[in-house]
Phi, psi and omega in degrees: 000138181289136180282168184287329185298310178299325178297316179296322178297322179295321179295319177296321178298315176301316181297319179295322179296317180296321176286327182296326181293335178285346175279350177272109189301315179300317179295318179300318179294319177296321177294321175299320175297318180297315182299316180296315183287320181292314178297314179298321179297321178284330175296323184290329177300315178295311185297313182292329176299317179296315183299310185296314184290323177297326183278332189240335187054035184230125176294328180295323178296323177292322176300317179297323177300311182295329176293331179292337175283320190269324187297315178301322182297317180290320185284327188256352186296333182293329185254346185300316184297328180300313182286331177297323180289346182255008182232160173294119189292324180296316180299319179297317179298316181295311185295315182294325178291320179294316181296326176289323176299315178298320179300319180290325175297318176296325180294322176301317178291338180287342180066235181257024178286102188296314183300316179297319179294319180295315182296314180296322182289326174298319178296317181297315181296322178294320178294326178294327177301324180274334180288319186299310179293329176295321179293315179296321181288341178283335184303310181297337181279344183254340187239135175298154183306316181301336183256007185295317179301315177299320181294317178294326178296318178297319179293322178294319177298318179296317179302316180290324182282341184294330182293303179297329178289311185280309185283324187258346183236291184295314180300307177298328179294313180293322177297318181293322183276323189235346181099158183293329179294318180298327178304321179299323177290322176301315180294321176300320179295321179299317181291324176294321178297320177295324176297323179294315178300317183291328179298330183277357179284157175290153181296149178227071185291157178286164173296136181297124180229128181292132181287125182239158178257124183276172178305155180064019175076010180276151178287157182302325181297320177293320179298319177296323179296318180295320176294327180294321177296316178297319178297319181300314178293327175297316179290332174297315180297320179295317180298317178295320177296322179294320179296320180297328179279337184233096188291333178295332174293317179298320179294318177297321176298321181295316178299314179295323180295323180295312182292324176297321179294323182294325177297315178295318178298319179299318180296325181286310190270343186304306184298320179293323176298318180299320183275315186278319184269326184257348180069029182256171168283161184302318183289345178279008172303348178302333181293342174263315189288322183294310176294332172300316177296317178296324178295322178296321178295316178299319177302317178298316180295318176298321178295318181296325184276318191236357185301325183287349181275347186238149176299131189295321184295319180294325179294317181297312182296321177294321176298316178297315180296314178300320181297317179297317180296318181293322178292326175295320176293326178295323180296336180245028186299324181297301177301323180295318179297317180297320179296313181295321179297317182295320180293320183289329183285333185257351180239140175086157183286339183250133177281107180258021184295332179289334178292326182254030176295167183302316181294321179299314179298314179297318178297319180293320179295316181296321177299313178297320178299322177297319176298313180300318178301315182294322182282353170265309189290317187286310176298328179294317177298315181295317177301319180295317179297321182285328184282334181285126174298148186297328185285345177237009188300307182298315182294310185284323180296324175298316177298318179297320178300319180295319177297322178296318179298318177296315181298330181282346180292316188302310179299322182297320180289326189277313193294327181299300179300323181291317183294331176293335182268318186254352180099146185293314179304316180297319178297319178296325176295320177297317178296322180301316180297318183292322182292312178298322179296327178294322178293317178296318181296323176299317180296312185289315188283317183280337173073210181289157182282150174281163180303323178296328179282323180286337180283343182056242182258021180290156182269353183225143179292338182290339180271005179298134183275155178286138180269108182293328180293319177297320179295318180299326181272006181058037178270160174283114186279316186261077179262126182299141181247154180292345180263353178282153174291143180299131178263169178290127180237124180264111183258121180292138182237160176293142180296142179289120183294341183278351181257127182269124180263125176280145179295000000 
């Protein structure tokens, strides 16, 4: 068993590595650029959602807006990397940031012209598809190999933190103080600032490749793009085959797909819920989004402190069921609040009806939902990273990310039109039932935990805890896993006929 001292030393080494990357000035500038663009990108999702819903009062129109973010990413991701490798990456980072800033400035001038907003947003999303791989490819050129893991960890942490900061905190704050149109100018300024940071980076020219003419007169770049598309479909088949052979990968992907879909559903239904169910203005959706963001942060802190003490799969399943229950309660927040207020006003010497007002109930539910979201999304991502073998991790993980993006499209397309027909609270209740059912299905279908799962981060199989859920379901708790060390197995054998046994 590993002693505590080496573990602490490893943690200290990781901490020093994370701090060391910030002492590399080019990496610091690239990270500042990433922070500005990621926070700005999440801010614009909130701001444009408010603008579109104010102009149309239609959930379908909000669904169309979110599709303009996602469709270019799915359609162009196969070929973007090919062209990124043929251009100076620093130049590409600068140009795409400037063009996105200009697009948001034009969007500000467009006012509530929906068609113009949609077209400009598609252009912004297409440029982002080329920006992201160029940004990722710059990291190894700026950071020495021993610090590469720490650098990628910093970028991943920033990517995860950008949503609660941009969508749930800064975006609603700017919209509340200055309005959604002013938000577009703030975002344009953030992209210009990111362009300046990228301009100060060292040049990153492509490897010299002689320009050749491919068959049928096409340039080699076009031929490479065609091969990239073919390779992508081949990798997609490989990824699907890998998922079929490793069901635990498929379950992690399912958990991530559910959480990604919920983010899109929240963006579609949020403004209408604020106006129809809460009686607020569209921009006051912050009363739901802000506590949700704080809940995500608290969930991350709880996982960091206590996540290693619990079986990861049970944490995910409990989070899914809790998230479904909380969404169901949110769908009936109005009647629930009125019931609680009536009870609080008629019982006890102190009138507590204000404590259980509709806004108070919604804020409390949103906060707890944020915690539940975090305990589903983050352990699922971690489990997926751990389960993928290192030699196929990048290739298969990229395919899985694309599958998650595609999976998140369907709810966004469907929930807007359906909620326009049956109402937003009813739609949220249906989604709540589906989310809770997915958690229950995981418990029932996957059964008891394997020894490696019950041991969590323990160093010995002997310290594996008994899974009470598996026992309650009469499941086999101690099932050998392919990742476990082989244990002593006593296999009965036929008696040796050459040995005479006395009676």
